[in-house]
N, C-alpha and C positions, 0 to 999 in steps of 0.2 A: 551240721552244727559244730561249732568249735568246742574243743575240749576245755573244760574249766580248770584253771591252774589251782594246785594245792596251795595252801597258805604259805608253806615254806618256800615253794618255788616263786610265788609272788613277792615274798620278802626279799629273796636273792635278786630278782629282777629290779625291784625298787632300789635296792642298795647299789646295784650296778649302774642304774640310771643316775642316781645321786652322785656317784663317783665320776661318771662321764661328764656330768654338768660341771662339777668342780674343776675337772681337767680343762674343759672348754673355757671356763671363766678365767683360768690362769694362762691360757694360750698354749696349753700342752696338747690340745685336741682341736682339730679344725671344726668350724661350724658345720661343714658338710658331714664329717664323720660323727659328730654329736647327733645330728639329725637322723643319720642312719641307725645309731644306737637307740635313739628314742623310739624310732619306728619299730625296731625289733623287740624292745622291752614292753611296749604298751600292749594291752589286751586287744584282741581282734574285735571288730565291731559285732554287735549282736545280730541275730537273724531278724530281718525285717519282714513281718507278715504283710499281706495285702492291705489289711486295715490300717496298720501302722504307717505304711508308705502313703496311703491316701490321707490319713490324718496329718502327717507332716506336710504334705503338699498343700492341702486345703487350709488347715488351721495355723500352721507356722509360716510356711512360705507364701501362702495366699496367691498361688499361681495356677495357671492352666497347665494341663499336661504338656502342651507344646513348649511353653516357656520353661517349665520345670525340667523337661528333657534337655533343652538347650543348656541350661545352667549346669546340669550334671554331665553334659557331653555324651548323651545317649539318644537313641531314637525315641520318637513318640510311641512307637510300637512296644519298645522295651518297657517304658513306664506303664503302658496299658497292661502288659503281661504281669508286671510286678503287682499291679492293683487288682488283678483278676484272681479270684480264689481258685479257679479251676486250672490255671496255667501251670502251677507248681514252680514258677520262676520267682527268684528272690534276688535282690541286689547283692552284689559281691564286690570284692576288691575295692577300687577307688570310689566307686559309687556308694558302696555301703559305708565307707569311712566318711564321705561327704554327708550322707544322711545322718550319720551319728553326730557330726559337727552341727548340722542344722538343728537336730533334736536337742542337743545339750547347750549350744551357745546361741542359737537363733540364726535366722537367714542372713542377718547383717554380716556375719563372719565371712560369707562368700561374696558379698556385694561390695566390699571395701576396695 
């Protein structure tokens, strides 16, 4: 599980991100470098429980395991393990970030 940032640390990261955005808007920081800064400053995705993964897939994405796996670029077996309470497997990395996007912004964000 990821370490929770202290409020002072979060404030510093928010200010850093705000400064990076201002520099990018003025052409003093490339879009690519700004994207890297944004990725580094944002909090890590939460831990997705099997129930949460299943709820996102069924209620928000409204997809079969096969289609959902394809969308996340993982195997069907991986989705099955994420949804199984006994497997101990959880989404991480890019897959966890994509699940976080689906959960917060809806499936449409990935289908554009």
